[in-house]
C-alpha positions as CSV (number, residue, x, y, z in Angstrom):
1,X,-4.9,9.3,3.2
2,X,-3.1,6.0,3.2
3,X,0.6,6.5,2.7
4,X,2.4,3.9,0.6
5,X,5.4,2.4,2.3
6,X,8.4,0.7,0.6
7,X,7.0,-2.7,1.5
8,X,3.5,-2.0,0.2
9,X,5.0,-0.7,-3.1
10,X,7.3,-3.7,-3.5
11,X,4.3,-6.1,-3.0
12,X,2.2,-4.5,-5.7
13,X,1.9,-7.1,-8.5
14,X,1.3,-6.3,-12.2
15,X,-2.2,-7.2,-13.6
16,X,-3.6,-7.5,-17.1
17,X,-4.4,-3.8,-17.2
18,X,-2.6,-0.8,-15.7
19,X,-3.9,0.2,-12.3
20,X,-3.3,3.1,-9.9
21,X,-2.9,3.3,-6.1
22,X,-3.4,6.6,-4.4
23,X,-0.8,7.9,-1.9
24,X,-2.7,11.0,-1.0
25,X,-2.7,14.7,-1.9
26,X,-2.7,14.0,-5.7
27,X,0.2,11.6,-5.7
28,X,-0.5,8.3,-7.4
29,X,1.5,5.2,-8.2
30,X,0.7,3.5,-11.5
31,X,1.5,-0.2,-11.9
32,X,1.8,-1.3,-15.5
33,X,1.4,-4.8,-17.0
34,X,5.1,-5.0,-17.6
35,X,5.7,-4.6,-13.9
36,X,7.0,-1.0,-14.3
37,X,5.9,1.5,-11.6
38,X,5.5,5.2,-12.3
39,X,4.6,8.1,-10.0
40,X,1.9,10.5,-11.3
41,X,1.0,13.8,-9.7
42,X,-2.4,15.2,-10.3
43,X,-2.8,18.9,-9.7
44,X,-5.0,21.9,-10.5
45,X,-4.1,25.4,-11.4
46,X,-6.7,28.1,-10.8
47,X,-9.4,25.4,-10.5
48,X,-8.6,23.8,-13.8
């Protein structure tokens, strides 16, 4: 589990396609081509 620090997040540069960087335990940072960054949380309820 590699936690993202403020410096690591600031240094992420946009690419041609959106990409995701995992923070751990289902928390993901998505970097979009526009440079926008969005947090995503992936979770399961009752195994689904």
